[in-house]
N, C-alpha and C positions, 0 to 999 in steps of 0.2 A: 504494500500500500504506500502511495506517495505521501510524504509529509514535509511540512515546513518546520524548520528548527528556529525557534524564537528564543533569543538570549537577552535577558535583562539582569542588570546588576542589582536592581531593587528587589526586595522580597515581595512575593505576591500577597503576603499577609501584612505588609506595610501599608499605611494609608495611601501612598502613591500607587502601589501595585493594585490595591483594591479599587481605587477610583479611576485609574487610567489603563493599566495593562490588561487586567482581567476583562473589563467590559468589551474592549476591542476584540480580544481573542475569542471570547464566547460568541460574540456576534458573527465574526468571520467564520467560525466553525459551523454555524447554522447555514452558511452559504456554501458548504461543501468542503471547506478547507480542513485538513487534518494537521494538528500541531503537536510538536514536542517542545516543551518549555524547559529551559534551564534558568533557574533563579537562585538567588542567594538569600536564605532566610536567617534572621537573627537567631543566635544560639539559645536565647531564652524562650523561644516560641514553644508552646506546649504541644505535646503529641495529639491531644484531642482536636485542637484547631487545625493542625496539619492533616489529620485524618479526614476531617470534614471537607477541607478544600480538595484533598486528593480524590475523595468520592465524587464531588461535584465535577471535577475535571474529567475523571474517567467516564462519568455518565454522559459527557459530551465528546467522548472519544479523543480526549487530550491526554497525552503522556507528560508527566511532570517529573523532572529531575531536580529535586530541591537540595541544593548544596548548602552547607552551613557557613554563615558569615560570622567569623570570630574576630575579635579585636586583638591587636598585638603588632609588634614592630615588623615582623616578617610575614604577617598574615596576608597583606595585599598581594605579595608575590605568590604565596601558596594558593590563594583564591584563583588567581589568573591561571596558574598551572593546573589546578583541579578542574577549572572550566575547560581548558584546552584538551585535557585528557578525556573529559566527558564527550566533547565533540568527536574526537577520534573513535571512541567506543561506539557512540551512536551511529557514526557513519558506516560501521561494519554491520550493524544490526538492522538499520532501516534504510529505505529508499528515500533519501532526502533530496527534494527538488530545489531547495533554496534556503537561505538563511536570512532572518530578520534580526539585525543588530540594533538593539535599543540603547544607543549611546556609545560613548568613547570606550569605556571599560569593556563592554562586550566586543567592541572592535579589536581591542588588544588581545582578548581571549581568542578571537577568530584567527588573528595573525599568528599567535603562538601555536595554534593547532596545525599550521602548515597545510591546511586543506584548501581546496580550490573550488568551492561552491559559488554559484551566482548568489549575490547578497544585496539586500537593501540596507543602506546605512541611514538609520533614523537618528538624526542629529538633535539630541535634546539640548545640547549646548556645545559651542566650540571649546576646544581644549583650553584656550586662554582664559575662558570664563572661570575655570577651576582655580586659576591663579588669582583672578579677581576676587573669588570667593574665599581666598586664603586656604584652599585645600591642598595646594601644592606650593613648595618654596619657589620664590621668584629668582631662580638662577638662570643665567643666559643659556648655558649649554644644555641644561635640563629642558628649558623651553624649546630650544632648537630641535632636540632629539624627539620629543613627543609631538611637536608640530610636524616633523617629518613623517611620523607614523600616521598622524591624522590626514596629511596630504595623500599618503599611500592609500588609506581607506577610501578617501574621496575619489581618487583616480580609478580605483579598482571596482567601485560600487556600480552595480547595474542600474540602480536608482537611488535617489536621496530624498529624505523627508526632513523638512525644517519646520519650526514652530511659528515663524512670522515672516512676512514678506520682506522685512528688512534683512533677515538672515539669508534669504534667497538672493537678494540683491548683492549682499556682501560676498556670498559664495561665488556668484558669477563674476563679480568685479575682481576678486582676489585670486581666483583659481582658473578663470576662464572655463568653468564647467559647462558642458554642452549637452549632457545626457538628461534623463528625466529627473526633474526636481519638483516635488509636490509640497505645498504649504498646508500643513494640517495642525491647527492649534490644539492645545489641550482642551478637550471637550468634555461634556457631561451628559448623562442620561436624563433628559428633561422630564421623562415620565415619573421619576422618583420625587419630583417636587410638586406637591398638591397645593394649589393656591389657597390662601386663607381669605375668607370673605370679610373678616373684620377690618375696618379702616382704622388708621392711626389717628388718635385724638391729639390735637395740637398741644394739649396741656400734659400729655402723658410722657412717661420716661422714654428716652431714646436708648436703645440697646445696641451697642457696637460689638462686633465680633472680629477676632483675629484668628484666622484658621491656618494651621500648618506650622512650618519651621520657626524656631525662635532664635537660632544662632545666625551670625553673619553669613550672607548678606541681608538677611531679614532684620528688621529694625523694630523690635517690640518696644524698645524704650521710646521711640518716636510715637508709637501708637498710644502709649501711656501719656506722653506730653500732649498729644492731640486731644485725647479725651479729657484730660485735666483742664485744658483751655476752655472747653465747653462748660465744664462745671464752674470754673471761675467766672464765666460770663452769665451764670445764673440758669443754665440749662441742666435739668435733671437727667443724668445718664449713667450707664454702667458699661463696662467692657469685659467680655469673656475671651479667654484664650483656650482654644480647643487644640490640644497638642498631646502627643503620645508620650514622649520621653524626657522633656526638658522642663519639668515643673519647678525644679529647684532653681534653675537659672532665671525663669520668669518671676518667681517669687522674690528673688534677690533684686531684680530690676525694679519690681514694684516697690520694694522697701527703700531702695536708694532714691527713687523718684518721689518718695513720700506720697504715693498715691493711696487713697483710702482703701483699706482692705475690704470693707463692706461693699464697695462699688466694683470689685474685681473678682472674677472667678477663673480658676485655672483647672482644667480637667481634661480627661481623655474620653473619647467615644469610640465604639466600634464603627468602622467606616460605613457600614450599612445604615447606621443611625444618624449619620451626619446630615443627609438631605432633609430629613424631617425636623431635626433640631434647628437648622439654618432658617427655617420658616418662622421661627420665634423672634428673629432679630430684625433690625431696621436698616443697619448700615454695615457693610463689610470693609475692612481695612486691608490695603495692599501696600505695606510699607517695606520697600526693598531698596537697597542702595543702588545708585546708578553708576554707569561706567560704559566704556566702549563695548564690552562684551555682554555685560549684564543688560544693556539696553535692548538686546535682541531676544530676551527670554519671554516666555509665555506662562505666567503663573497659573497653575491649575485653579486656584481659588477664584479667579476672575469669572470664569464660566459658572462656577458653583454659586457664587454670590448672586449673579444676575438671574440664574435659573430660579433661585429662591425669592426673587423679587426685591432684592436689597439694593439700596443706593450704595455706590462704591466711592471711597476716598483713597487715593494713592499718592505716592510721591512722584514728582516729575522725573522724567529720565528713562522710563520704560516705554519703548516705541509704541507698543500696542495700546497702552493706556493714553499716551499722548494723542494718538490718532482718534481713538474712540471718544475722548472727552471733548473734542472739537465739534463732534456731530451729535452727541447724545447727552441730554441733561441729567441722566442717571449716574454720571461719572464726574467727580470733581477731583482736581489735582491740587496739592499744596506743595510748597517747596521749603526746604530748610534754609535758614540763614547761617552762613558760615561765619565763625569767629576764629580767633587765634588758638583756642583751646579745643573746641569740639563742635560738632554739629548738634546744637541743642534746641533752640526755639524753632517754631514753625510759623510760617506766615500764611494766614487765612482768615476769612470772616465766618465765624461760627454761626452767626444768625442766618446768613444766606444759605449755608449748607443745611442748617436745621430746617429751613423752609422747604427745601427740596425733599428732605427725608420725610417731612410731614405731608407732602403732597399726595392727594388722592390718586394721582395717575402714576406715582412712582413705581409701584409693583408691576403694573402692566407694561410700562415703558422698559423696565429692566428685563422682563421676560421676553419682550420682542427682540431686544438686542441679543439675548442668549440664543433665541431661536435662529437668528440670522447668522451668528458667528460661532456659536459654541454647541451646536446640536450634535450629539454623539452619532446619530444616524447619518448625518451628512459627512462626518469625519470617516465613518466606516465605509461609506460609499467610495470615498477617495482612496482608502486603503484597498478596497476591493478592486477598483479600476487599476490601481498600480500593480497589484498582483497579476491581474489579467494581462496588462501591457508587457510585463516582464516575463510572463509565462512561467511562473514558479508555483 
C-alpha cells in the first residue's frame, strides 16, 4: 500500500500538534491518502493518552511512530539520529511515495537519512528565525552551515509551503525558487467554534486572553502592561493565560509587573477544550517581538481568536497582522516605545479599543475574517491540490 511519510518535530499530543498537524492529516486521510507519522512526544506524556491517540490514528489507517523527546545536552543530536534511522527502517517496510517535512528539524532528519524520496518542504519558519528567537547561538559559521542545509532542502524540494505571502516573496527574491510554492497559513476548524448569542454589555468586564507560548519571542509581560493600562484608565478587565508548561514563568512576570493576582488566571486546557473556552473571552492578544524573520511568521492563535469571534490586539511588526489591521476593524495594533533600558510602555488608546470590543458587530466581523483567511477546509484543499500536483 502506498503511503506518505509525514515528519514533525512537534509532538502530536502538544497543543500545536493537536491544533495544527492532526486536523490536517485526519482530513487528508479521508480523501484517500495513507500516512505514516513520525513525531517527537515529550517524555512525561502518559501511556493512556498515547494509547488513545494511537487508537484514533489506527482507526483512520494512520501509522504512528512516536519517538521520545528528552531534554539534555546531546539529546538534539540523538533525536535527529533516531529520526533518520526510523526513516530508513520504514523505507524497507512500506511503499513510501513521498515525504512531508514539517519544518527545518524534520528537514535535517531527512538529510541525515540519506534517502532520496520526493518531498514537500513545509517551511514553518526560516532557519534564521530560530536565531531571532534565541534558540540557536548567533555564531557566523554556525549560521552559514545551517543556512547551507536549508538552501539544500529548498533546492531539492519538489514543492514548498510557506505561512505568509511575505515569506513566499522572500523565498523567490533570495533563492530564485521557481518550483511550486503554496501559501497556507495556520488555520483552524471553524466548526469547533459555536457562536454565542449573548451580546457584550458596554458596562461589563472585558476578558482578555493570551493563548500559547510564554517565552521569547512571545511577550506576556507586554500583555500584562497592556491590560494594566486598561485598568488604570478605569476599564474593568481581566487577563487569562492558557499555557501548558510555563506557569511559573508567567506567575513571576505577573509578580514583577505588580499586576493584581485576582485579575489574572494562568492555567492549562486540553487542546480539544480550547475552542469552547475561547468563546468566553472578548479580546485575544498576539504579543510577539518583531524582526526581519519573525515578521514572516503566522501565529496559530490569530485564526483561533477570530474563529471564536474575538477582537485581536497585537504588536506591530508581524506582516500578516499589519496587513489585516488595515482592512478589518476587528484587529488593532499597538507599538512599544523604546527607551534606553527596555521595551516597557505601550502606546495606544484604551477607550477606542474598548469601543471596538464592545461593538455588537465585533463577533460577526471576526468570524468573517476567519472564514476568509483561516478556514481549515480551505487550507486542506490547498494541501490536497499540492499532493495531486506533485503526484505523491
